[in-house]
C-alpha positions as CSV (number, residue, x, y, z in Angstrom):
1,M,-0.1,0.3,0.0
2,R,2.6,2.4,0.8
3,L,4.4,1.5,-2.9
4,L,0.8,2.2,-4.2
5,S,0.4,6.1,-2.6
6,A,3.6,6.6,-4.1
7,L,2.7,5.6,-7.7
8,P,1.4,9.4,-8.5
9,I,4.7,11.1,-8.3
10,A,6.6,8.1,-10.1
11,L,4.2,8.4,-13.1
12,L,4.1,12.1,-13.2
13,S,7.9,12.3,-13.1
14,T,8.1,11.6,-16.6
15,L,5.0,14.0,-17.5
16,A,6.7,16.8,-15.5
17,S,9.9,16.8,-17.2
18,H,8.1,17.5,-20.1
19,T,5.4,19.7,-18.8
20,L,7.6,22.1,-17.2
21,A,10.1,22.5,-20.2
22,I,7.3,24.6,-22.0
23,P,8.7,26.9,-23.9
24,Y,8.0,29.8,-21.5
25,D,10.0,32.5,-24.0
26,S,6.3,34.0,-24.1
27,H,6.4,34.6,-20.7
28,C,9.2,37.4,-21.0
29,A,6.8,39.0,-23.8
30,P,7.1,43.1,-23.2
31,P,4.1,44.6,-22.0
32,A,0.5,44.3,-23.2
33,P,-1.0,46.8,-25.9
34,W,-3.3,48.4,-23.6
35,R,-0.3,48.9,-21.0
36,R,1.8,50.3,-23.8
37,L,-1.2,52.6,-24.4
38,S,-1.4,53.3,-20.5
39,N,2.1,54.0,-20.3
40,L,2.0,56.7,-23.3
41,I,-0.7,58.6,-22.4
42,I,0.8,59.0,-18.8
43,E,4.0,60.2,-20.7
44,K,2.1,62.7,-22.8
45,I,-0.1,64.0,-19.7
46,W,2.8,64.5,-16.8
47,G,5.7,64.8,-19.1
48,L,7.5,61.6,-18.0
49,S,10.0,60.2,-19.9
50,P,10.7,55.9,-19.8
51,K,14.0,55.6,-18.2
52,A,16.5,53.3,-20.7
53,S,17.4,50.3,-19.0
54,Q,20.9,49.7,-18.4
55,L,20.5,46.3,-17.0
56,S,22.6,43.4,-18.2
57,A,23.0,39.9,-17.8
58,D,25.8,40.5,-15.3
59,D,23.8,42.8,-13.3
60,T,20.7,40.7,-12.3
61,N,20.2,40.1,-8.5
62,R,20.0,37.2,-7.0
63,S,18.1,35.2,-4.3
64,R,19.6,34.0,-1.1
65,A,19.2,30.3,-2.7
66,G,21.3,32.1,-5.6
67,R,18.7,31.9,-8.3
68,K,19.3,34.8,-10.9
69,I,16.2,36.8,-11.8
70,P,16.1,36.4,-16.0
71,G,16.9,39.9,-17.7
72,D,13.7,39.7,-19.7
73,F,11.9,39.9,-15.9
74,L,13.8,42.6,-14.6
75,A,12.9,44.8,-18.1
76,R,9.5,43.4,-17.3
77,Y,8.9,43.8,-13.8
78,G,12.1,45.3,-12.5
79,H,11.1,48.9,-12.6
80,D,7.7,48.2,-10.7
81,V,6.8,48.6,-7.0
82,V,4.1,47.9,-4.5
83,L,3.2,50.8,-2.2
84,R,0.7,50.3,0.4
85,F,-1.7,53.2,1.7
86,N,-3.2,54.1,5.1
87,I,-6.8,54.9,4.6
88,S,-8.6,57.0,7.1
89,T,-11.3,59.6,5.2
90,A,-13.7,59.3,2.5
91,E,-12.1,61.7,0.5
92,E,-8.9,59.8,1.1
93,A,-10.6,56.5,-0.2
94,T,-12.3,58.5,-3.1
95,S,-9.1,60.3,-4.4
96,L,-7.3,57.0,-4.4
97,S,-9.8,55.4,-6.3
98,E,-10.4,57.8,-8.8
99,A,-6.5,58.0,-9.0
100,A,-6.3,54.5,-9.4
101,D,-8.1,54.4,-12.4
102,V,-6.9,57.5,-14.2
103,L,-4.0,55.7,-14.4
104,F,-4.5,52.0,-14.9
105,L,-3.2,50.9,-11.9
106,D,-3.2,47.1,-10.4
107,V,-4.9,47.6,-7.2
108,W,-3.4,44.5,-5.3
109,E,-5.9,44.0,-2.0
110,F,-7.6,46.3,0.1
111,T,-9.1,45.5,3.6
112,E,-10.6,48.2,6.0
113,D,-7.4,49.5,6.9
114,W,-5.2,49.7,3.8
115,V,-4.7,49.4,0.3
116,D,-1.9,47.8,-2.4
117,I,-1.3,49.2,-5.2
118,R,1.5,48.1,-7.9
119,L,2.6,50.5,-10.2
120,A,5.7,51.6,-12.0
121,K,8.1,53.5,-10.0
122,D,8.1,56.5,-12.6
123,V,4.3,56.8,-12.3
124,V,4.6,57.6,-8.2
125,P,5.0,61.1,-8.9
126,S,1.9,61.2,-10.9
127,L,0.0,59.2,-8.4
128,L,0.7,61.5,-5.6
129,G,0.0,64.7,-7.3
130,L,-3.8,63.2,-7.8
131,L,-3.8,62.6,-3.9
132,P,-4.8,64.7,-1.3
133,D,-1.7,66.1,1.1
134,S,-3.1,63.6,3.6
135,L,-1.8,60.6,1.4
136,Q,1.2,62.4,0.5
137,H,3.3,60.5,3.3
138,A,0.7,57.9,4.6
139,H,2.3,55.3,2.2
140,A,5.1,52.7,2.8
141,P,6.7,50.5,0.0
142,L,5.8,46.6,0.1
143,M,8.3,45.4,-3.1
144,H,10.8,48.0,-3.9
145,E,11.8,47.5,-7.9
146,R,13.7,44.3,-8.6
147,A,12.2,42.5,-5.2
148,L,9.4,42.2,-7.2
149,A,11.2,40.7,-10.1
150,Q,12.6,38.4,-7.5
151,A,9.4,37.3,-5.9
152,I,8.2,36.7,-9.5
153,A,10.9,34.5,-10.5
154,D,11.2,32.4,-7.1
155,S,7.3,31.7,-7.6
156,Y,8.3,29.0,-10.6
157,P,9.2,25.8,-9.8
158,F,13.4,25.4,-9.8
159,P,15.4,22.4,-8.7
160,E,17.4,22.8,-5.6
161,T,21.0,23.2,-7.7
162,P,21.5,26.7,-8.8
163,K,22.6,25.8,-12.2
164,Q,19.3,24.2,-13.2
165,S,16.2,26.5,-13.9
166,T,12.4,26.1,-15.4
167,L,12.3,29.7,-15.8
168,P,11.6,31.0,-19.1
169,G,14.7,30.8,-21.6
170,A,16.7,28.8,-19.1
171,G,16.8,25.8,-21.3
172,H,14.5,22.9,-21.4
173,S,16.5,20.1,-20.6
174,H,14.4,17.2,-19.2
175,S,16.8,16.6,-16.4
176,H,15.3,19.9,-14.7
177,S,12.4,17.9,-13.7
178,T,10.6,19.3,-10.4
179,F,9.6,15.6,-9.9
180,S,11.9,13.1,-8.3
181,P,11.4,9.5,-9.8
182,S,12.0,8.2,-6.8
183,L,9.1,5.7,-5.4
184,R,9.9,6.6,-1.9
185,T,7.0,7.0,0.3
186,S,6.5,10.7,1.3
187,T,4.6,11.7,4.1
188,Q,1.7,14.0,3.8
189,T,3.8,17.3,5.1
190,E,6.7,16.4,2.6
191,N,4.7,15.4,-0.4
192,I,6.7,16.4,-3.1
193,F,3.6,17.4,-5.3
194,F,3.4,20.4,-2.6
195,T,7.0,21.4,-2.5
196,D,6.2,23.5,-5.6
197,Y,3.3,25.5,-7.5
198,Q,2.3,23.6,-10.1
199,P,1.0,24.3,-13.6
200,F,-2.6,23.5,-15.2
201,S,-0.4,20.7,-17.3
202,V,0.3,18.8,-14.2
203,I,-2.2,19.6,-12.1
204,V,-5.1,17.9,-14.5
205,P,-3.1,14.3,-14.7
206,W,-2.6,14.4,-11.1
207,M,-6.3,14.6,-10.5
208,R,-7.1,11.7,-13.3
209,L,-4.5,9.6,-11.1
210,L,-6.2,10.4,-8.0
211,A,-9.8,9.4,-9.6
212,S,-7.9,6.4,-11.1
213,M,-6.3,5.0,-8.0
214,F,-9.3,5.8,-5.7
215,P,-12.2,5.0,-7.5
216,T,-14.3,3.7,-4.6
217,H,-14.4,7.8,-3.5
218,V,-13.3,9.5,-5.9
219,R,-15.0,10.8,-9.4
220,M,-13.2,13.6,-11.7
221,I,-15.8,15.7,-13.0
222,N,-16.1,18.3,-15.7
223,I,-18.0,21.6,-14.3
224,G,-17.9,23.4,-17.9
225,I,-15.9,24.8,-20.9
226,T,-13.8,28.1,-20.8
227,F,-13.5,30.4,-23.1
228,E,-10.5,29.0,-24.9
229,G,-12.3,25.6,-24.9
230,R,-10.2,24.1,-21.7
231,D,-12.1,22.0,-19.3
232,I,-12.7,23.2,-15.9
233,P,-11.9,19.9,-13.9
234,A,-12.5,19.0,-10.4
235,L,-12.9,16.0,-8.5
236,R,-16.2,15.2,-6.5
237,V,-15.1,13.1,-3.3
238,G,-17.5,11.2,-1.0
239,V,-19.2,8.3,0.2
240,H,-23.2,7.2,-0.7
241,P,-24.6,5.7,2.5
242,T,-25.8,2.2,1.4
243,N,-28.5,1.8,4.4
244,R,-32.0,1.4,1.7
245,D,-34.0,1.4,5.3
246,E,-33.7,5.2,5.5
247,P,-34.4,7.2,2.8
248,S,-30.9,9.6,2.3
249,G,-32.8,12.4,0.8
250,P,-30.9,15.0,-1.7
251,R,-27.1,14.2,-1.2
252,K,-25.2,17.3,0.6
253,T,-22.5,18.7,-1.3
254,I,-19.7,21.5,-0.2
255,I,-17.8,23.2,-3.1
256,I,-14.5,24.2,-2.6
257,A,-13.1,26.2,-5.3
258,G,-9.9,28.2,-5.9
259,G,-7.9,29.8,-8.6
260,S,-10.8,32.5,-9.8
261,H,-8.2,35.3,-9.9
262,A,-5.3,33.8,-11.9
263,R,-2.2,34.9,-10.1
264,E,-3.6,33.5,-6.9
265,W,-1.9,30.2,-7.2
266,I,-1.8,29.6,-3.4
267,S,-5.8,29.0,-3.7
268,T,-5.5,26.7,-6.5
269,T,-2.3,24.7,-4.6
270,S,-4.5,25.0,-1.2
271,V,-7.6,23.6,-3.2
272,N,-5.4,20.5,-4.3
273,Y,-3.6,20.1,-0.8
274,L,-7.3,19.7,0.7
275,A,-8.6,17.4,-1.8
276,Y,-5.4,15.2,-1.4
277,N,-5.9,15.2,2.7
278,F,-9.3,14.0,2.2
279,I,-8.7,11.7,-0.5
280,T,-6.0,9.5,1.1
281,S,-7.2,9.7,4.9
282,Y,-10.3,7.9,3.9
283,G,-10.7,4.8,6.0
284,K,-7.7,5.8,8.1
285,S,-9.0,9.0,9.8
286,A,-12.4,8.9,11.8
287,S,-13.0,12.7,11.0
288,A,-12.3,12.5,7.5
289,T,-14.3,9.1,6.9
290,S,-17.4,10.6,8.4
291,L,-17.2,13.8,6.9
292,L,-16.7,12.1,3.2
293,Q,-19.9,10.0,4.4
294,A,-22.0,13.0,5.1
295,F,-21.1,15.2,2.1
296,D,-19.7,15.3,-1.0
297,W,-17.0,17.7,-1.8
298,V,-16.4,19.3,-4.6
299,F,-12.9,20.4,-5.2
300,I,-12.1,22.9,-8.0
301,P,-8.9,23.8,-8.4
302,T,-9.2,26.6,-10.5
303,V,-12.4,28.2,-12.0
304,N,-10.5,30.1,-14.4
305,P,-7.7,27.3,-16.0
306,D,-7.2,30.1,-19.3
307,G,-5.7,32.8,-17.0
308,Y,-4.3,30.8,-15.1
309,V,-2.3,28.9,-17.8
310,Y,-1.5,32.5,-19.4
311,S,-0.2,33.4,-15.5
312,W,2.3,30.5,-16.2
313,E,3.5,30.7,-19.9
314,T,3.1,35.1,-20.5
315,D,2.1,37.3,-17.7
316,R,2.9,36.3,-13.8
317,L,0.4,38.9,-12.1
318,W,-2.5,38.7,-14.7
319,R,-5.9,38.5,-12.4
320,K,-9.1,38.1,-15.2
321,N,-9.7,35.2,-17.6
322,R,-9.1,35.5,-21.1
323,Q,-12.4,36.3,-22.4
324,T,-12.4,39.5,-25.3
325,T,-13.6,42.8,-24.7
326,P,-14.8,45.9,-26.7
327,L,-11.4,47.1,-26.6
328,R,-9.4,44.5,-28.8
329,F,-6.3,45.2,-26.7
330,C,-7.8,44.6,-23.1
331,R,-8.7,41.5,-22.5
332,G,-10.5,39.8,-19.6
333,L,-13.4,39.9,-17.7
334,D,-13.0,39.7,-13.7
335,L,-15.2,36.4,-12.8
336,D,-15.4,37.7,-9.3
337,R,-17.7,40.5,-10.4
338,S,-19.7,39.0,-13.2
339,W,-22.4,36.7,-11.1
340,G,-26.0,37.6,-11.4
341,F,-26.9,38.6,-8.2
342,Q,-26.6,42.4,-7.3
343,W,-24.5,42.7,-10.3
344,D,-23.2,46.1,-10.7
345,G,-21.0,46.2,-14.2
346,N,-21.6,50.1,-15.0
347,A,-18.9,50.8,-12.4
348,T,-16.5,49.1,-15.0
349,R,-18.3,49.5,-18.0
350,E,-16.0,51.8,-19.6
351,N,-12.5,50.4,-19.0
352,P,-12.6,46.7,-20.3
353,C,-8.7,47.6,-19.2
354,S,-10.0,47.8,-15.8
355,E,-8.7,44.5,-13.4
356,S,-12.3,44.7,-12.0
357,Y,-14.3,44.6,-15.4
358,A,-17.2,42.9,-14.8
359,G,-18.4,42.6,-18.7
360,E,-21.6,44.4,-20.5
361,E,-24.3,42.1,-18.7
362,P,-24.4,40.1,-15.7
363,F,-22.8,36.4,-16.2
364,E,-20.9,37.6,-19.4
365,G,-17.6,36.0,-18.2
366,V,-17.8,32.3,-19.5
367,E,-16.5,30.7,-16.5
368,A,-18.7,32.5,-14.0
369,K,-21.5,31.4,-16.4
370,R,-20.7,27.8,-16.4
371,L,-20.4,27.1,-12.7
372,A,-23.7,28.8,-12.2
373,A,-25.2,26.6,-14.6
374,W,-23.7,23.6,-13.1
375,A,-24.3,23.9,-10.1
376,K,-28.1,24.6,-10.6
377,N,-28.4,21.6,-12.7
378,E,-27.1,19.8,-9.6
379,T,-29.5,21.2,-7.7
380,E,-32.7,21.0,-9.8
381,N,-31.8,17.6,-11.9
382,N,-29.3,15.1,-10.1
383,D,-30.9,15.2,-6.5
384,V,-28.2,17.4,-5.1
385,E,-28.3,20.1,-2.0
386,I,-25.4,22.3,-1.8
387,V,-25.1,23.2,1.7
388,G,-21.4,25.0,1.5
389,F,-19.3,27.0,-0.8
390,L,-16.0,27.9,0.1
391,D,-14.0,30.2,-2.4
392,L,-10.2,30.5,-1.8
393,H,-8.6,33.7,-2.8
394,S,-5.1,35.6,-1.7
395,Y,-4.2,37.9,0.0
396,S,-5.0,39.7,3.4
397,Q,-5.8,36.4,6.0
398,Q,-9.2,37.0,6.3
399,V,-12.9,34.7,6.1
400,L,-15.7,36.6,4.5
401,Y,-19.4,36.4,4.4
402,P,-22.5,37.8,2.4
403,Y,-23.5,39.9,1.7
404,S,-20.4,41.6,-0.8
405,F,-22.8,43.9,-3.0
406,S,-23.6,46.7,0.1
407,C,-23.3,47.1,3.7
408,A,-26.7,48.6,3.8
409,T,-28.1,45.2,3.7
410,A,-27.7,42.4,6.5
411,P,-28.1,38.4,5.3
412,P,-30.9,36.9,7.1
413,T,-29.2,34.2,8.7
414,L,-26.3,36.7,10.0
415,E,-25.5,35.1,13.1
416,N,-24.9,31.9,11.7
417,L,-23.0,33.1,9.1
418,E,-20.6,35.1,11.6
419,E,-20.7,32.1,14.3
420,L,-19.2,30.0,11.7
421,A,-16.9,32.4,10.4
422,L,-15.2,33.2,13.6
423,G,-14.7,29.4,14.1
424,L,-12.7,29.2,10.4
425,A,-11.0,31.6,11.6
426,K,-9.9,30.2,15.3
427,A,-9.4,26.8,13.4
428,M,-6.8,28.1,10.9
429,R,-5.1,30.1,13.8
430,L,-4.8,27.5,16.0
431,A,-3.5,25.2,13.2
432,P,0.1,24.3,13.5
433,G,2.0,27.0,12.4
434,G,-1.4,29.3,11.7
435,R,-1.5,32.7,11.2
436,F,-4.3,35.4,12.5
437,Y,-7.5,35.4,10.1
438,Q,-10.0,38.3,10.7
439,A,-13.8,37.2,10.3
440,N,-15.8,39.9,8.8
441,S,-18.7,40.6,6.6
442,A,-17.4,40.7,2.9
443,C,-18.3,44.6,2.4
444,E,-16.4,45.3,5.5
445,G,-13.4,43.5,4.6
446,N,-13.4,45.1,1.2
447,V,-14.1,48.5,2.3
448,A,-12.3,51.0,3.6
449,A,-13.2,51.7,6.9
450,A,-12.7,54.0,9.9
451,N,-13.4,53.4,13.7
452,D,-14.8,56.1,16.1
453,K,-12.2,55.9,18.8
454,T,-15.6,57.5,20.9
455,A,-17.8,54.2,20.4
456,K,-16.1,50.4,20.3
457,A,-19.1,49.8,18.2
458,R,-19.6,52.4,15.8
459,K,-17.8,51.9,12.6
460,T,-18.1,54.5,9.7
461,F,-18.2,52.7,6.2
462,L,-16.1,55.1,3.3
463,P,-16.1,54.5,-0.4
464,R,-15.0,51.0,-2.1
465,M,-11.7,50.8,-4.0
466,E,-14.0,48.4,-6.7
467,T,-17.4,47.0,-6.6
468,G,-18.7,44.9,-4.6
469,G,-21.1,43.6,-6.6
470,G,-21.7,40.6,-8.7
471,S,-19.7,38.6,-6.0
472,A,-19.9,34.5,-6.3
473,I,-20.4,34.1,-2.2
474,D,-23.5,36.5,-3.0
475,W,-25.2,34.4,-5.5
476,F,-24.7,31.1,-4.0
477,Y,-26.0,32.3,-0.7
478,H,-29.2,34.4,-1.9
479,E,-29.7,32.5,-5.4
480,L,-28.9,29.4,-4.7
481,R,-30.1,29.4,-0.7
482,V,-26.7,27.8,0.0
483,K,-26.5,28.2,3.9
484,Y,-22.9,28.8,4.3
485,A,-20.9,30.6,1.7
486,Y,-17.7,31.8,2.3
487,Q,-14.6,33.5,0.4
488,I,-11.7,33.3,2.6
489,K,-8.3,35.3,1.4
490,L,-4.9,32.9,2.2
491,R,-1.9,34.6,3.5
492,D,-0.1,36.6,3.8
493,T,-0.7,40.5,5.1
494,G,1.5,42.1,2.1
495,S,4.8,41.1,2.6
496,Y,4.8,38.9,-0.5
497,G,1.0,39.6,-1.6
498,F,0.0,37.1,-4.7
499,L,3.9,36.1,-4.9
500,L,3.6,33.8,-1.5
501,P,7.0,31.7,-1.4
502,K,6.5,27.8,-2.1
503,E,7.7,26.9,1.9
504,N,4.1,28.3,2.6
505,I,2.3,25.9,0.2
506,V,2.4,23.5,3.1
507,P,1.4,25.4,6.7
508,T,-1.2,27.5,4.0
509,G,-2.5,23.6,3.2
510,K,-2.5,22.8,7.0
511,E,-4.8,26.1,7.9
512,V,-7.5,25.5,5.3
513,V,-7.6,21.3,6.3
514,D,-8.3,22.4,9.9
515,A,-11.0,25.0,8.8
516,I,-12.7,22.6,6.8
517,Y,-13.1,19.8,9.3
518,Y,-14.1,22.4,11.4
519,L,-16.5,23.2,8.7
520,G,-17.5,19.8,8.3
521,R,-17.9,19.5,12.0
522,Y,-20.2,22.6,12.6
523,M,-22.4,21.3,9.9
524,M,-22.7,17.9,11.3
525,D,-24.0,20.2,14.9
526,Q,-20.7,18.5,16.9
527,V,-19.2,21.8,17.6
528,G,-20.8,25.7,17.6
529,F,-24.1,26.6,18.8
530,E,-26.2,24.6,17.5
531,A,-24.3,21.3,19.2
532,D,-24.8,23.6,22.2
533,N,-28.5,23.4,22.0
534,T,-28.7,19.7,20.6
535,Q,-26.9,18.9,23.9
536,L,-29.4,21.0,26.4
537,E,-32.4,19.3,24.6
538,K,-31.0,16.2,25.9
539,V,-30.7,17.4,29.1
540,S,-33.7,19.6,29.8
541,G,-36.2,18.2,27.3
542,L,-37.1,21.3,25.8
543,S,-37.0,22.1,21.9
544,M,-35.0,24.9,20.7
545,P,-36.8,27.0,17.8
546,T,-35.0,26.5,14.5
547,S,-35.0,29.8,13.5
548,E,-32.3,29.7,11.0
549,Q,-35.3,27.5,8.3
550,E,-38.1,30.0,9.7
551,V,-35.5,32.9,8.1
552,L,-34.9,30.7,5.3
553,E,-38.4,30.2,4.7
554,Q,-39.4,33.5,5.1
555,R,-36.6,34.6,2.6
556,E,-38.3,32.6,-0.3
557,D,-40.9,35.3,-1.0
558,T,-38.7,38.6,0.0
559,P,-38.0,40.6,-2.5
560,I,-34.2,41.9,-2.1
561,E,-35.3,45.3,-2.3
562,Q,-37.9,44.4,1.2
563,E,-34.3,43.0,2.4
564,D,-32.2,46.1,2.3
565,A,-32.0,47.4,5.7
566,A,-32.8,51.1,6.6
567,P,-30.0,53.5,5.6
568,L,-27.6,54.1,8.7
569,N,-28.5,58.2,8.5
570,S,-29.3,58.4,11.9
571,E,-26.8,58.1,14.7
572,N,-29.4,56.1,16.8
573,D,-29.3,53.3,14.2
574,E,-25.4,53.1,14.0
575,S,-25.4,52.6,17.4
576,E,-28.0,49.9,17.9
577,I,-26.5,47.9,15.2
578,G,-23.3,48.4,16.6
579,V,-24.2,47.4,20.2
580,I,-26.0,44.0,18.5
581,H,-22.5,43.0,16.5
582,W,-21.2,43.7,20.1
583,D,-22.8,41.6,21.8
584,M,-22.6,39.1,19.1
585,R,-19.2,38.6,19.8
586,R,-19.6,38.8,23.5
587,R,-21.8,36.0,24.0
588,R,-19.3,34.1,21.8
589,R,-16.1,34.6,24.2
């Protein structure tokens, strides 16, 4: 059995040697036409002139491991920096958002405390010229020039010896395989598949091997076809009950997806790590076995295969899918802004080059439309009840729950959503080497906010950096009636951003594994407030009200307009809501 468990790695060793040797020369292509156009506009308006590169092959930096930064990487990314702005007023939030649109800047991430932006160093004076005086010194660099190029180079797989490399232009010798041909059985934490990020061309056959080796509880399925014609592969993992004396009802199913944004490689790898843990733990771990018997688990490593492949072969920092837009030189839609519930594409309609471009209409994003159609077909025709949806992203270490589109509307089951979110965040923190994760409403986690120091429970929401409408978690929660829908933003909090070093793959995977085990136990009423209720009923004989079910039934016939909470115009309204949130947190301590 130990030999059998090592076969996937052995079989993939030959595959990887060919796959990772793909001609990556296109990775070092010059900037896209729209980026060249934006640079030209900036030069004309602000009088900037591009600095001639003085870099040579001998002038490249090396990482601590001795790895050179290819010259083409330096030419493409070597003059970019990542700046973090601290936002505290509505004027600051609005001006930074508008400046980012005007200058076609790449907004990496934003929370209630800060905003990270990638831009060319030469554009920094132009950006500061559009910002108020309060932001002139309220920023700090996260990555200086070559540090960004170095982090990009280090994110690609490469052997331990410095003379060998799988980077673009480094040669394509088959001896440069990421995988070892050895049949030595590796432990789960040392599994060689997770020592590096893996390209799509290796992930797909790895998934097929798992499905063929564990046919009792694993099936490989296809969610749909991408814009460029690729499959969206997934693994369905679960053990169906065989007791015919009791009606089983619809099969409860939990979906865990990653890679909606192409450059967030840690999300794709974490889905794979989680799937591998569940698959190989069946029959060995009582917890894993019970979860596979209670639920079907659908693991989708990347909802955006086209973008993921493009991030490997052309632009490491590509975010969107690869769909065409009204502007020929600006491709791609933001898949997490193209879902049909509370779609707000008007905010980006005039700028297809925006990293948050949502298209011309809801569900224009092909891959989002395919996933939605598959999920609806499962519930309507295949006797499936989707009870959980987790959308993995990076970065900022947050567990976010609906709604994303607005903070003025509270979800009907807010208390349950918040309770589980806090449990997931705690489970990730308590994992071996775990980091601290915040639990927030998605609108709070994606909106600059300022706390009123005179009242702990009061919070003022500031203008958004980008629209929150058309989110996947909102659609699954409201349209498909999925009880628990979350977006989890994984490591880190900005030191590397989307370029998380490969040493973080396993620790991040362990955090996700512990969170999902907690999710399963919570949904089986083994932990949480419902578990306490069950124990109380056994002791007292009293039946607790099923408030969540009542709320869900009431929601069936309630239009979203009627669910909207009254605007927070009065100080009393804000204070009352703040007291409720404060009380909820106090009761859970």
